[in-house]
LUMFIBA-991663 format. One record per residue: residue number from 0; x, y, z of N, C-alpha, C in turn. Coordinates in Angstrom, 2 decimals. Each point is the difference from the previous one (the first is absolute). Example, Ala and Ser with C-alpha at 12.3 -4.5 7.8 and 13.67 -1.06 7.14 Angstrom:
2
+-----+---------+---------+---------+---------+---------+---------+---------+---------+---------+
: num :    n_xx :    n_yy :    n_zz :   ca_xx :   ca_yy :   ca_zz :    c_xx :    c_yy :    c_zz :
+-----+---------+---------+---------+---------+---------+---------+---------+---------+---------+
:   0 :   13.19 :   -5.69 :    7.80 :   -0.89 :    1.19 :    0.00 :    0.90 :    1.20 :    0.00 :
:   1 :   -0.35 :    1.05 :   -0.72 :    0.82 :    1.19 :    0.06 :   -0.77 :    1.09 :    0.73 :
+-----+---------+---------+---------+---------+---------+---------+---------+---------+---------+
//
This chain:
120
+-----+---------+---------+---------+---------+---------+---------+---------+---------+---------+
: num :    n_xx :    n_yy :    n_zz :   ca_xx :   ca_yy :   ca_zz :    c_xx :    c_yy :    c_zz :
+-----+---------+---------+---------+---------+---------+---------+---------+---------+---------+
:   0 :  -19.70 :    0.30 :   -6.28 :   -0.04 :   -0.99 :    1.06 :    1.33 :   -0.12 :    0.72 :
:   1 :    1.03 :    0.63 :   -0.51 :    1.31 :   -0.08 :    0.64 :    0.12 :    1.03 :    1.11 :
:   2 :    0.89 :   -0.26 :    0.90 :    0.27 :    0.90 :    1.12 :    1.50 :    0.20 :    0.08 :
:   3 :    0.41 :    1.23 :    0.27 :    1.42 :    0.29 :    0.14 :    0.26 :    0.53 :    1.40 :
:   4 :    0.85 :   -0.70 :    0.72 :    0.49 :    0.47 :    1.29 :    1.47 :    0.34 :   -0.21 :
:   5 :    0.41 :    1.17 :    0.47 :    1.35 :    0.47 :   -0.24 :    0.70 :    0.26 :    1.33 :
:   6 :    1.24 :   -0.45 :    0.10 :    0.84 :    0.26 :    1.17 :    1.36 :    0.49 :   -0.47 :
:   7 :    0.59 :    0.89 :    0.74 :    1.43 :    0.26 :   -0.09 :    0.65 :   -1.01 :    0.95 :
:   8 :    1.29 :   -0.25 :   -0.16 :    0.65 :   -0.94 :    0.90 :    1.49 :    0.30 :    0.09 :
:   9 :    0.53 :   -0.25 :    1.13 :    1.44 :   -0.01 :    0.24 :    0.24 :   -1.17 :    0.94 :
:  10 :    0.10 :    0.25 :    1.30 :    0.12 :   -1.12 :    0.93 :   -1.37 :   -0.58 :    0.33 :
:  11 :   -1.06 :    0.76 :   -0.32 :   -1.37 :   -0.48 :    0.15 :   -0.90 :    0.76 :   -0.97 :
:  12 :   -1.22 :   -0.46 :   -0.15 :   -0.95 :    0.68 :   -0.89 :   -0.56 :    1.23 :    0.72 :
:  13 :   -0.26 :    1.05 :   -0.77 :   -0.62 :    1.20 :    0.57 :   -0.64 :    0.78 :   -1.14 :
:  14 :   -0.70 :    1.07 :    0.32 :   -0.58 :    0.86 :   -1.02 :   -1.10 :   -0.67 :   -0.81 :
:  15 :   -0.84 :   -0.81 :    0.66 :   -1.05 :   -0.74 :   -0.69 :   -0.96 :    0.94 :   -0.72 :
:  16 :   -0.33 :   -0.36 :   -1.23 :   -1.01 :    0.70 :   -0.77 :   -0.84 :   -1.05 :   -0.73 :
:  17 :   -1.30 :    0.22 :   -0.03 :   -0.90 :   -0.86 :   -0.75 :   -0.47 :    0.77 :   -1.22 :
:  18 :    0.12 :   -0.60 :   -1.17 :   -0.41 :    0.64 :   -1.25 :   -1.32 :   -0.61 :   -0.44 :
:  19 :   -1.05 :    0.85 :    0.00 :   -1.34 :   -0.48 :   -0.34 :   -0.51 :    0.55 :   -1.32 :
:  20 :    0.61 :    1.09 :   -0.48 :   -0.51 :    0.63 :   -1.21 :    1.12 :    0.78 :   -0.69 :
:  21 :   -0.33 :    0.63 :   -1.10 :    0.98 :    0.73 :   -0.80 :    0.66 :    1.12 :    0.80 :
:  22 :   -0.77 :    0.74 :    0.77 :    0.56 :    1.10 :    0.79 :    1.01 :   -0.53 :    1.02 :
:  23 :   -0.33 :   -1.10 :    0.67 :    0.96 :   -0.61 :    0.94 :    1.28 :   -0.38 :   -0.72 :
:  24 :   -0.13 :   -0.58 :   -1.20 :    1.17 :   -0.41 :   -0.77 :    0.85 :    1.21 :   -0.39 :
:  25 :   -0.64 :    1.07 :   -0.43 :    0.73 :    1.21 :   -0.37 :    0.71 :    0.61 :    1.21 :
:  26 :   -0.68 :    0.03 :    1.13 :    0.61 :    0.54 :    1.22 :    1.20 :   -0.84 :    0.43 :
:  27 :   -0.13 :   -1.32 :   -0.07 :    1.10 :   -0.88 :    0.36 :    1.18 :    0.22 :   -0.94 :
:  28 :   -0.26 :    0.04 :   -1.30 :    1.08 :    0.21 :   -0.95 :    0.71 :    1.32 :    0.27 :
:  29 :   -0.77 :    1.04 :    0.27 :    0.58 :    1.31 :    0.28 :    0.90 :   -0.05 :    1.23 :
:  30 :   -0.44 :   -0.72 :    1.03 :    0.78 :   -0.04 :    1.25 :    1.28 :   -0.83 :   -0.12 :
:  31 :    0.04 :   -1.00 :   -0.89 :    1.19 :   -0.86 :   -0.07 :    0.88 :    0.25 :   -1.22 :
:  32 :   -0.48 :    0.74 :   -0.97 :    0.75 :    0.12 :   -1.26 :    1.32 :    0.74 :    0.14 :
:  33 :    0.15 :    0.81 :    1.01 :    1.24 :    0.75 :    0.18 :    0.98 :   -0.67 :    0.95 :
:  34 :   -0.40 :   -1.12 :    0.59 :    0.90 :   -0.72 :    0.92 :    1.06 :   -0.74 :   -0.78 :
:  35 :    1.19 :   -0.10 :    0.55 :    1.01 :   -0.85 :   -0.61 :    0.54 :   -0.93 :    1.08 :
:  36 :    0.36 :   -1.21 :   -0.38 :    0.48 :   -0.96 :    0.99 :    1.22 :    0.52 :    0.73 :
:  37 :    0.09 :   -0.34 :    1.27 :    1.14 :    0.44 :    0.82 :    1.16 :   -0.98 :   -0.10 :
:  38 :   -0.26 :   -1.19 :   -0.50 :    1.05 :   -1.02 :   -0.02 :    0.08 :   -0.69 :    1.35 :
:  39 :    0.75 :   -1.06 :    0.05 :    0.15 :   -0.71 :    1.26 :   -0.67 :   -1.35 :   -0.05 :
:  40 :    0.24 :   -0.77 :    1.02 :   -0.44 :   -1.39 :    0.01 :   -1.24 :   -0.27 :    0.80 :
:  41 :   -1.13 :    0.46 :   -0.44 :   -1.27 :   -0.30 :    0.67 :   -0.25 :   -1.51 :   -0.05 :
:  42 :   -0.49 :   -0.56 :    1.10 :   -0.36 :   -1.41 :    0.01 :   -1.40 :   -0.14 :   -0.59 :
:  43 :   -0.05 :    0.07 :   -1.32 :   -1.29 :   -0.02 :   -0.68 :   -0.68 :   -1.36 :    0.14 :
:  44 :    0.78 :   -1.05 :    0.21 :   -0.59 :   -1.32 :    0.19 :   -0.92 :   -0.04 :    1.21 :
:  45 :    0.41 :    0.60 :    1.10 :   -0.82 :    0.03 :    1.22 :   -1.26 :    0.81 :   -0.24 :
:  46 :    0.13 :    1.15 :   -0.64 :   -1.15 :    0.86 :   -0.29 :   -0.93 :   -0.71 :   -0.98 :
:  47 :    0.57 :   -0.67 :   -0.98 :   -0.79 :   -0.73 :   -0.98 :   -0.79 :   -1.12 :    0.67 :
:  48 :    0.63 :   -0.76 :    0.90 :   -0.70 :   -1.09 :    0.67 :   -1.13 :    0.55 :    0.86 :
:  49 :    0.22 :    1.10 :    0.67 :   -1.04 :    0.64 :    0.80 :   -1.20 :    0.36 :   -0.88 :
:  50 :    0.27 :    0.54 :   -1.18 :   -1.06 :    0.39 :   -0.93 :   -0.73 :   -1.21 :   -0.56 :
:  51 :    0.75 :   -1.04 :   -0.36 :   -0.62 :   -1.24 :   -0.50 :   -0.92 :   -0.59 :    1.07 :
:  52 :    0.45 :   -0.05 :    1.23 :   -0.83 :   -0.54 :    1.09 :   -1.28 :    0.80 :    0.15 :
:  53 :    0.12 :    1.32 :   -0.08 :   -1.18 :    0.86 :    0.13 :   -0.99 :   -0.24 :   -1.13 :
:  54 :    0.49 :   -0.08 :   -1.21 :   -0.87 :   -0.25 :   -1.16 :   -0.66 :   -1.36 :    0.10 :
:  55 :    0.78 :   -0.99 :    0.38 :   -0.48 :   -1.37 :    0.05 :   -1.12 :   -0.17 :    1.03 :
:  56 :   -0.03 :    0.82 :    1.02 :   -1.00 :   -0.12 :    1.06 :   -1.25 :    0.82 :   -0.23 :
:  57 :   -0.10 :    0.69 :   -1.12 :   -1.19 :    0.81 :   -0.30 :   -0.98 :   -0.86 :   -0.80 :
:  58 :   -1.21 :   -0.23 :    0.53 :   -0.97 :   -0.81 :   -0.73 :   -0.45 :    0.70 :   -1.27 :
:  59 :   -0.21 :   -0.77 :   -1.04 :   -0.54 :    0.54 :   -1.24 :    1.03 :    0.45 :   -1.02 :
:  60 :    1.26 :    0.05 :    0.37 :    1.01 :    0.37 :   -1.00 :    0.16 :   -1.14 :   -0.98 :
:  61 :    0.07 :    0.33 :   -1.27 :    0.32 :   -1.01 :   -0.99 :    1.10 :    0.55 :   -0.90 :
:  62 :    0.95 :   -0.82 :   -0.30 :    1.14 :    0.35 :   -0.84 :    0.75 :    1.24 :    0.51 :
:  63 :    0.39 :    0.03 :    1.28 :    0.69 :    1.18 :    0.52 :    1.39 :    0.14 :   -0.60 :
:  64 :    0.42 :    1.25 :   -0.15 :    1.33 :    0.32 :   -0.52 :    0.62 :    1.11 :    0.82 :
:  65 :    1.30 :   -0.04 :    0.07 :    0.78 :    1.06 :    0.63 :    0.93 :    0.56 :   -1.07 :
:  66 :    0.11 :    1.30 :   -0.05 :    0.98 :    0.66 :   -0.86 :    0.94 :    0.77 :    0.91 :
:  67 :    1.26 :   -0.33 :   -0.05 :    1.03 :    0.65 :    0.79 :    0.76 :    0.95 :   -0.91 :
:  68 :    0.15 :    1.23 :    0.43 :    0.86 :    0.95 :   -0.70 :    1.12 :    0.31 :    0.98 :
:  69 :    1.22 :   -0.30 :   -0.40 :    1.13 :    0.20 :    0.89 :    1.26 :    0.37 :   -0.78 :
:  70 :    1.08 :    0.26 :    0.74 :    1.25 :    0.36 :   -0.65 :    0.85 :   -1.22 :   -0.35 :
:  71 :   -0.52 :   -1.19 :    0.25 :    0.70 :   -1.23 :   -0.37 :    1.06 :   -0.42 :    1.00 :
:  72 :    0.39 :    0.90 :    0.89 :    1.09 :   -0.26 :    0.95 :   -0.57 :   -0.46 :    1.33 :
:  73 :   -0.83 :   -1.05 :   -0.03 :   -0.70 :   -0.46 :    1.18 :    0.23 :   -1.48 :    0.23 :
:  74 :   -0.18 :   -0.44 :    1.23 :    0.24 :   -1.39 :    0.38 :   -1.25 :   -0.85 :   -0.18 :
:  75 :    0.16 :   -1.13 :   -0.68 :   -1.09 :   -0.96 :   -0.18 :    0.58 :   -1.40 :    0.18 :
:  76 :   -0.51 :   -0.75 :    0.99 :    0.39 :   -1.39 :    0.23 :   -1.09 :   -0.88 :   -0.61 :
:  77 :    0.30 :   -0.61 :   -1.13 :   -1.00 :   -0.81 :   -0.71 :   -0.54 :   -1.14 :    0.85 :
:  78 :    0.81 :   -0.54 :    0.88 :   -0.43 :   -1.14 :    0.82 :   -0.89 :    0.40 :    1.17 :
:  79 :   -0.10 :    1.30 :    0.28 :   -0.76 :    0.46 :    1.16 :   -1.37 :    0.55 :   -0.38 :
:  80 :   -0.39 :   -0.10 :   -1.26 :   -1.27 :    0.58 :   -0.43 :   -0.97 :   -1.09 :   -0.43 :
:  81 :   -1.19 :    0.05 :    0.57 :   -1.10 :   -0.89 :   -0.38 :   -0.97 :    0.84 :   -0.82 :
:  82 :   -0.06 :   -0.22 :   -1.30 :   -0.79 :    0.83 :   -0.91 :   -1.51 :   -0.18 :    0.18 :
:  83 :   -0.44 :   -1.14 :    0.47 :   -1.42 :   -0.27 :    0.26 :   -0.89 :    0.31 :   -1.20 :
:  84 :    0.53 :   -0.19 :   -1.20 :   -0.80 :    0.24 :   -1.20 :   -0.12 :    1.45 :   -0.42 :
:  85 :    0.75 :    0.89 :    0.64 :   -0.04 :    1.42 :   -0.36 :    1.03 :    0.27 :   -1.09 :
:  86 :   -0.43 :    0.64 :   -1.06 :    0.92 :    0.37 :   -1.09 :    0.78 :    1.24 :    0.44 :
:  87 :    1.32 :   -0.05 :   -0.19 :    0.87 :    1.12 :    0.38 :    0.67 :    0.54 :   -1.26 :
:  88 :   -0.05 :    1.32 :   -0.15 :    0.62 :    0.70 :   -1.13 :    0.94 :    1.06 :    0.57 :
:  89 :    1.03 :    0.35 :   -0.75 :    0.93 :    1.01 :    0.49 :    0.44 :    0.93 :   -1.12 :
:  90 :    0.11 :    1.26 :    0.35 :    0.60 :    1.01 :   -0.87 :    1.21 :    0.52 :    0.77 :
:  91 :    1.18 :   -0.34 :   -0.47 :    1.23 :    0.37 :    0.69 :    0.60 :    1.22 :   -0.68 :
:  92 :    0.16 :    1.07 :    0.76 :    0.51 :    1.25 :   -0.53 :    1.49 :    0.11 :    0.29 :
:  93 :    0.80 :   -0.01 :   -1.03 :    1.42 :    0.21 :    0.18 :    0.86 :   -1.23 :   -0.17 :
:  94 :   -0.34 :   -1.09 :    0.67 :    0.82 :   -1.21 :   -0.13 :   -0.87 :   -1.24 :    0.21 :
:  95 :    0.52 :   -1.11 :   -0.45 :   -0.73 :   -1.26 :    0.07 :    0.29 :   -0.71 :    1.31 :
:  96 :   -1.01 :   -0.62 :    0.57 :    0.14 :   -0.86 :    1.17 :   -0.31 :   -1.42 :   -0.47 :
:  97 :    1.02 :   -0.84 :   -0.18 :   -0.23 :   -1.35 :   -0.54 :   -0.97 :   -0.84 :    0.83 :
:  98 :    0.04 :    0.09 :    1.32 :   -0.92 :   -0.79 :    0.83 :   -1.43 :    0.50 :   -0.14 :
:  99 :   -0.21 :    1.30 :   -0.06 :   -1.35 :    0.53 :   -0.19 :   -0.53 :   -0.40 :   -1.37 :
: 100 :    0.86 :    0.06 :   -1.00 :   -0.39 :   -0.42 :   -1.36 :   -0.41 :   -1.48 :    0.00 :
: 101 :    0.78 :   -0.84 :    0.65 :   -0.31 :   -1.44 :    0.09 :   -1.31 :   -0.23 :    0.76 :
: 102 :   -0.21 :    0.76 :    1.08 :   -1.24 :   -0.12 :    0.77 :   -1.21 :    0.32 :   -0.88 :
: 103 :    0.10 :    1.05 :   -0.80 :   -1.09 :    0.37 :   -0.91 :   -0.27 :   -1.12 :   -1.00 :
: 104 :    1.05 :   -0.60 :   -0.53 :   -0.17 :   -1.12 :   -0.93 :   -0.70 :   -1.17 :    0.70 :
: 105 :    0.42 :   -0.32 :    1.23 :   -0.61 :   -1.09 :    0.75 :   -1.48 :    0.27 :    0.28 :
: 106 :   -0.34 :    1.28 :    0.15 :   -1.37 :    0.39 :    0.33 :   -0.87 :    0.23 :   -1.23 :
: 107 :    0.58 :   -0.20 :   -1.19 :   -0.76 :    0.21 :   -1.24 :   -0.16 :    1.46 :   -0.37 :
: 108 :    0.84 :    0.85 :    0.57 :   -0.08 :    1.44 :   -0.27 :    1.08 :    0.46 :   -0.96 :
: 109 :    0.15 :    1.31 :   -0.08 :    1.01 :    0.59 :   -0.88 :    1.02 :    0.77 :    0.83 :
: 110 :    1.16 :    0.21 :   -0.58 :    1.04 :    0.83 :    0.61 :    0.57 :    0.89 :   -1.09 :
: 111 :   -0.04 :    1.29 :    0.24 :    0.51 :    0.99 :   -0.96 :    1.12 :    0.77 :    0.67 :
: 112 :    1.10 :    0.21 :   -0.71 :    1.10 :    0.81 :    0.51 :    0.03 :    1.29 :   -0.82 :
: 113 :   -0.17 :    1.12 :    0.67 :    0.00 :    1.32 :   -0.64 :    1.21 :    0.77 :    0.49 :
: 114 :    0.99 :    0.18 :   -0.86 :    1.23 :    0.70 :    0.39 :   -0.16 :    1.48 :   -0.29 :
: 115 :   -0.69 :    0.68 :    0.90 :   -0.38 :    1.39 :   -0.28 :    0.72 :    1.03 :    0.85 :
: 116 :    0.79 :   -0.42 :    0.97 :    0.65 :    0.96 :    0.88 :    1.50 :    0.08 :   -0.32 :
: 117 :    0.51 :    1.20 :   -0.09 :    1.40 :    0.22 :   -0.33 :    0.95 :   -0.56 :    1.05 :
: 118 :   -0.42 :   -0.07 :    1.25 :    0.90 :   -0.41 :    1.06 :    0.34 :   -1.47 :   -0.02 :
: 119 :   -0.64 :   -0.79 :   -0.84 :    0.31 :   -1.43 :   -0.08 :    0.90 :   -0.20 :   -1.14 :
+-----+---------+---------+---------+---------+---------+---------+---------+---------+---------+
//
């Protein structure tokens, strides 16, 4: 009953993929598994709010969640985000983003920091 919508993001969302079955999931994993974060200060708060607004306006969604995978080096203004009941989770690769971690806690989600890249 779950649905997965996937976006890449930098200054805006792009590369939309909808995952409907196991083959879609395998194809998505194959396409993103070799990517590594570029670093830099993406305004993830703006992209996150755009995604929350989109989810909130879709009829029939119940218990929506967002999972963000990022390099942790992104901008999040806690006062500028209206969660609208959407649970936000984050997997930060390389370094921790305290504001994103706090946002996940406020949204009832989880925040994981995975220090897997040598460059950090």
